C-alpha positions, 0 to 999 in steps of 0.5 A, a space after each residue: 910839090 908843084 913849082 909856079 911862077 907869077 909876074 907883077 909889074 911894079 913901078 919902082 926902080 930895081 934898087 928901091 924894090 930890092 930893099 923891100 925884097 932882100 932886108 929884114 926892115 923891108 920884108 917887114 913892111 909888106 911880107 910879114 909882121 916882123 922880120 929879124 936876120 942872123 947873117 944867112 938865117 931870116 926869122 918871119 913873124 906873123 902873129 903868134 907864128 914864127 918861121 925860119 928861112 935861110 937865104 940861099 943866094 942874092 944878087 944886089 938889084 936882081 934876086 933873093 932866094 930863101 928856103 924855109 927851114 921846115 922843108 930842108 929835105 926837098 928842093 923847094 924854095 922861093 924867090 923873088 926876081 927883079 927883071 927889067 925890060 930892055 925895051 920899054 924899062 918896065 920893071 917886073 917882080 917874078 915870084 917863083 914858089 912851091 905848093 902842094 898840088 891842091 894849094 897852088 891857087 891858094 898859094 897864088 893869091 896869097 902873093 897876089 895880096 902880099 904884092 898888092 901890099 907892097 905896090 901900095 907901100 911903094 906907091 907903085 899902084 
C-alpha cells in the first residue's frame, strides 16, 4: 500500500467545510449517494454497494479520519484535513489516503473528481 496526500484550495470557511467532510448529510452531498451513521460507524452507500467505515478521530473545523471496516487488519485510513494559511488566510483541504501501488493515480483522480463536486456544491469554483 502507498500513502498519498493531495491538496485542494477551497474557498470556504473551515466551519462550513467541516460540515461537508464530517457529517453524514454533508458527505451525502458530494462523497457518496447516501451516508448514515450510528455513533462512530459510518455507512457509505453508492448505487447498489455499501461500505462501512469507523470514525477514528475528528477535531472540529480541523480534520476527520476514517478507517474502512474491510481493511481492519492494516494501518490504512483516509483523512480530510482543513488547513488555513496564516499569512494569506487561504483554506486548503488536504486528503490523505492509501492505495495499492498500481492504483495511486486512479485513487488521486477519484479524489479530484469528488473534491470538484464538493467545490461546486459550496460555490468554490
